[in-house]
N, C-alpha and C positions, 0 to 999 in steps of 0.2 A: 498459495503459501502464506501470503500476507494475512489473509482472513484467518487461516489456521493459527498463526502466531498470535493474533489478537485474541482469539477465543481462548487459547491456552493461557495467555497472560491474565485474562479476565477471571479465569477460574482458580488462580493460584491463592487467593486470599478470601477470607470471609466465609459466611454460610451461603452456599450456592445450591441451586436445584436445576438440573437439566433434563429435559425429555429427550431420549435418544431413540430414534426410530430404527428398527432393525432392518439391515440391508437384506435383499433377497438371498436366500441360501437354499440348499437342497431340502433342509428340514423345514424351512419357512419360505417357500418359493414366492409367495405374494409380497413378502416384506411387510406384512401388516402385524399388528401387535407391538405396542410401544413399551419402552423400558424407562422407568423413572429412577434416577439416582440422586440422592441427597447426601450431603456431607459438609463438614466444616471447611474442608479443603479438597478441591477437585482439580485434576488435570485431565484433558481429553484430547486424544489424537484422532482427528477425523479421518486420516488415511488408514491407520491400522484398526480403528474402531475400539481402541482400548482406553478405558477410563480408570484412573488411579484415584482412590478416595481415602481420606483420613478424617477421623473424628465423627462419632455418631452417624455412621454410614447407614443409609436405608436404600435398599434396592427392591423395586417393585416391578414384577412382570406378570401379566395375566392375573391369575388368582393368588399368587404367592408374593409375600413380602419378607425380605431378609434384613436383619439388622446386625451390626457388629462394630468393632472399634476401627478397623481399617481393612482395605482389600482392593480388589480390582475387578473389572468386568469388561469383556470383549464382546461388543455388539455383533460383530460379523461372525464370530465363532460360537456365539451364544454360550459363553463359558465365563465363570466367575469364581472368585475365592474371597472369603471373609474370615477374619480371625478376631479374637477378643470378645468372649461372651456372646457368641452368635445365637440368634434365634430366628426361626422361620415359621410363618403361619400361612396356611393354605386352606383350601376347601376340605373340611373334615379331618384335618391333620395339623400337627405342630411339631417342632423339633428344637432342641437346645443342645449346644455343643461348644467346645473351645474353638474349633475351626471347621469350616464347611467349604467343600469344592462342589460347584454345581455345573452341570452340562445340559444344555437344551431345556432347561427349566423342569426336567423330570428325573435326572439322575443326580442324587445327592450323596456325596461321600463325606462323612462327618467323623471327627476324631476328638477325643477328650471328654469323658463323662457324658456320653451321648444319651439323650432321652428323646425318643420319637414316639408320637402317639398318632394312630390312625383309627378313627372310630373308637371302639372299646378295646383295641389291641395296642400294646405298648412294647417297644424295643429299647433295651438298655445295653450299654457295652462300652468298651474302650474305643472301638471303631464300629460304625454302622454305615453300610453302603445300601442305599434304598432307591428303588425306581418307582416313582409315583404312578406311572402308567401301567406297569405290570403288577405292582404290589409285591415285587420280589425284594427281599432284604437279606443281607448278610451281616452277622454280628461276630466280631473278632475280639476276644479277650473279655472275661467276666460277663459273658452274655446272659441276658435274661429276656424271655419272651412271655409277656403277661396277656392272657386271653380270658378276660372277665375274672372268674374265680380260680382259674388254672394257671400255674406258673411253671415254666420250663427254663432250666438254666444249663449252661455249658460253656466251655471255652470257645467253641465255634458252633454257631447256629446259622442255618440257612432256612428261609421260610417264605412262603407265599401267604401274605396276610389277607388277601381278598377271600380265598376259599379256606384259609387256615390249614396249612400243612407245613410241617417243620421237621428238620433233622438236626440233632444236637450231638456233639462229640466232646469228650473230655470232662470228667467230673460232673456227669449229668445228674440233675435232680428234677423230679416232677412232683408237684404238690397241689392239693386242692383243699382249702381250708374248710369249706362247707361239708366235704365228705370225709374229712380227717384222714386224708391219704397222703403219705410221703413215700417216694420211691427214689432209688438211686441206681445208676448203671454206668457202663463205659460209653454206651451210645443209646440213642433213642430216636424213634420216628413217631411223630404225633400228628394226628388228623382230627379235624372237628368241623362240623357244619356251622357257619356263622349264625349267631343268635340261637343256637341249640346246645343243650347239655349232653352231647353225644360224643365227647372226646374219647379217642382210642389211642393208646400208647403201646408201642412195641419196644421193650427194653432188652438190650443185648450186652452181655459181658458183665459178670458179677451183679446180676439184677437182684434187687431187694425191694420189697414193698411192705410197708407197715400201715395198718389201719386198726384203730381202736385197740392198740396193744398187740394185735396178732401180726405175725411176721411170716412172709413167704419169700424164700430164697431159691434161685435157680439160674442156670446159665442164660436163659431167656424167659421173659415174661410178657404176657399180653394183658393189659389192664383196660377194662371198659368202664369209664367213669359214669355212664348212664345208669348202670345197675350195680356199681361197686364190685364188679367181679374181676377175678384175676385167674389167669391160666398159664401153666408152665408149658413151654414149647420145646423143650429138649434137655437131656442130661438129668443128672440126679438132682432132686429138689428136696427142700426142707420146709415144713410148715410148723410154726410154733404158735399154739393157741394159748392166750392168756385167759384164765377163768374169770368170769364176772363175779 
């Protein structure tokens, strides 16, 4: 207890940096893989494993580095929280948000003007929950999923970014600038092979697609971006051709 009190007292003022080695857990049985925490002010409880940090906080674990104004990290639970202009940089990915909660260094729950980039795929929204191991992401509120030239928006989007498959609901739009395609619907399911221009979208509910001034409306539409084709899947449809 005396040693713990001395450690905590030493960390109360000034710019401090402490390497914190993770204790053995079910997720990390060997206890290897260290955590580096830097801040203007730090307190650390060696019994609970919780570090409180304020002022230019930097948390580094494995391939990921997070920065923010203040937050905390628990080395035993491998859980942390940062707020205040948070950024995270890892292998082939980066993220910016107002606040980020992290668990086991692969589950990131971010809120406030979130922008996450993984390879050439980007996720925007009020809230983004993303797992770096599975590539599964959930966007809640003003969602936008950017896949190279193709952009899918909706109020709620779930997606696997590794193989590129997504479901969007609520005020859905799909656009491709190079193909001059813009579509809207109540819901959409989108799939694409990474690094290929073979995107396929199934639009459901008040589906409408516009390309080069031509309009196709139907209860459901299938759009194949590889050949710019559109197919109605059910119900009465309307096609409006704009003369060139």
